C-alpha positions, -999 to +999 in steps of 0.1 A: +784+382-176+777+416-191+802+441-179+780+473-181+743+473-185+733+497-213+698+503-201+674+495-173+661+464-189+696+449-190+703+461-155+671+445-142+682+411-155+716+416-139+698+426-106+676+396-107+706+373-111+724+390-082+693+383-060+688+346-071+686+332-036+653+334-017+671+344+016+687+373-002+654+385-014+638+379+020+664+400+038+660+428+012+622+427+017+626+428+055+651+456+056+632+478+031+599+471+048+613+479+083+630+510+069+597+523+054+578+516+086+604+536+106+604+564+080+566+567+083+569+566+121+595+593+122+577+616+098+544+611+117+562+621+149+578+651+132+612+637+136+621+640+099+658+643+108+658+605+114+652+601+076+687+585+071+677+556+093+655+544+064+687+539+043+708+525+071+682+498+079+674+490+043+709+488+031+721+471+062+699+441+056+706+441+019+744+443+022+744+416+048+724+394+024+749+400-004+781+395+016+770+366+037+742+348+018+746+355-019+784+361-016+785+389-042+790+426-042+759+448-039+748+464-072+741+496-052+779+502-051+781+507-088+744+515-098+728+532-068+698+547-085+689+516-106+694+495-075+672+516-053+644+515-079+649+477-084+646+471-047+610+483-048+603+466-081+615+433-065+594+439-035+563+444-057+572+412-077+575+393-044+542+406-031+524+397-064+541+363-067+561+370-098+597+371-085+603+334-087+593+334-124+616+364-130+646+345-115+637+315-136+635+337-167+668+353-162+686+321-153+672+303-183+689+330-205+722+319-191+738+353-198+749+358-162 
């Protein structure tokens, strides 16, 4: 396994491998989606001070998935910005039906 990604492209491959199980990706999707819905709800109600709930819900689901399902350490601990960006990229790939192919592509490289 690569010890330190040198750029976002390398990080993305690492991120995909760390999210290889469908249940992990599903829990990420559910947590981030619920967090976004709550964020919109709180902003619409003028309760902007509840903004941190977005992160608590999103990361709660994600960290549970990593520790219990995938049995690895969340990439957000070491790479918070790239992980945050990648959560949304993964969601987009899931919505467009491309995430399965991404997992196959990275696993076929065998680098992780």
